N, C-alpha and C positions, 0 to 999 in steps of 0.2 A: 471303850476304846475311845480315845480324842483322836481329831484329825489331826494332829501333828503325829501320831504314833502312824495315820493312816501316808502323810505326806511323806515320812522320812526316806522308807525304800524308793520312791520316786526321786526324791532329793539326790538319793548317795548313789543309784543308776545313771540318772543323769551326769553328776558331777564328774564321774568315772567315766565317762564318753570321750571327753578329748583332753590329751593330756601333751606334754613334752616329755621328751627324752633326748638323748645324746648315743650317736651309732658308737658300737662299740667292734661290731664287723660288716664286713657285706659281701655278698657274694653271689655272680650271676648265674642265673637258674634258666634253661630252658623249658622247666617245668610249665604245667599251667599255670601257676601263680608269679612266672616271672622273677625278677630281683629281690631276694632276701636279706634282711638285717635283723644283726643281735643287738637290743637297744636296751639302755639303764633306764629308768626313772628316777624322780626325786625318792630317795628313804632306801636306795639299791634298790628298786625293783628291776628284774632283769628277765626279758623274753627271747625267746632266740627265735629263729626262720618267721619272723615278723613279713608279710607282704607288703613289698614297696612300690607303691604305685604311683606311674610318671606318668607327665600328659603325652598325650600323641604326639609322635614326631620327633621328640625330646625325650632323650636317655642320656645318664649321669651316672657317674661311681663315684657316689658322696665319699671325702675322706672321712677317717673315723674323727672322733669329739665335733662331727658336725651335727647341728641339732635335728631333729625332727619335730612336726605334729603328727599326733596318733589319735588315731579315731578309733574308739570301742565300740564296734555295734551292738545295741542294746545294754553297754555297761561292760559287757562280757569281757574282762581283761586274759582269757586266752585267746582270743580271734582279733586281735589288732592287724589294722591298715596303718602304714606309713604315708604320708599324706603330704609331698613337701618336704624339700631339704636345705638349711641353708648352712655354708661354711664359717668361720671366721670372719670377723666382719671388715679384716685389712685386704680377703681374697675381692670382697666386691667392690665394682668400678662405681666410681662416683657420675650419677646420669643426671642428666635434667628431664622436665616433666615433660611426660609421653614417650623418652626414649627407653628402649629395651638391648639388652647386653647376653650375648650367650659367652660366658668364661670359663675360665677354670685357675685353680691355682697356681698354675706354672707360667701365668704370664697374658697368654694368647686369649683375643677376644675380637668379637664382632658386634659392635654397636650398631643400632641403626638410630642414625642421627634425627635430631626433631626437624632440621632442616631439608630432610627427605634422600640425603645421603648416607650411605654405609661404609663404616670405615673397618677393614679388617687389616688384625696386627696379631702377628707372631711374636711369642716371648722374644727378649731380647739375644742378638746373635742366630737366629733360626730364621727358618726362610717357609714360606706359603707352595704348597705342592699341588696342584690339579693331577689327576690321572687318569687323566684322560683329554680328546680334541676339545679345545677351548676355542668359541666362536664369541667376537665383541661385534657388537651393533655400532658403536659409537667409536669415538678417537681413542687411541691409547698414547698415553702420555710421559713418560720414561725421565726421570730426573738422573739413573746411573747408567750404565752399558747396557746394551741390549745381545743375546749370543746366541746364536744356534746353533744346535749342532747338523741340524737339517737344510737344506735352502731355502732362501728366503724370496718368496713371489710377490710382486705387488702390478696389480691390474689396471693402474693406472700410471705411476710416475713414482721415484724413488728420490728425495733429495739428501747431498751431502753436505755440510758445512765443510770445505774445505780451508785449510790455511794456505794463504799464496805467500811464499819468504819474499818474494821479490816485490810484493805491495807490504808488508809487514804487515796485513790484516787476513781477514777473512771472508770468501765470499760461498753462496749457496750455488752446489752445481746439480744439475738436474740430470737423470740418467738417461730419460726419454728424449735430451734435446744435447746431450751433452756430444761432440763433435771431436777430433782428433786430425786436422787436417794434414797434419803432416805424416800421419800413417802410413807407412805405404799398404798397398794391397796384399794382404800374406804375411803382413810382416806377424812376428810371432808374440811383439810386445807393442803398447804405443806409448809416446813420451809423458813424463808426468804430468798431472793436470796443471794449467797455468804458464809452461813454457812454450 
């Protein structure tokens, strides 16, 4: 028996341990193995209910036709584990060195930029929804309107850029210092600012 005859089964087992495949279907499972995929390898080799292992803290439901990297421990094709997936190249955002992104094929993404900033982008025409209280320790800058279904409170002051028609300009009015000297005590209304 030659040396090559001894190595051939080892080579075959090693070459069969790693493969690329395409997802044919995906199912969420709360069982012991978690999500499962049906996959197809080159040569129309198919496997059902392959464990889809993901990074802790990140869960995804890859679209059909996404590519997978498969591991077959010991070269056993009946016990595959899917390790990571990639959708069509057109879905993947362009990043700069060191940046990371959480994204989906629907267009929304969260990018951790190389300058330290975070960019959160919903799909076109969609909104970002926060389903709990939101606490911001820095400044909040809005380029559009700010609306509230409840009261708005300020610990220090509220400033408003008010247009003064008589002066054909605008001026900032601070509510903590804004006085209406002509308003009568107990009056139900006050004069228009700037009059």
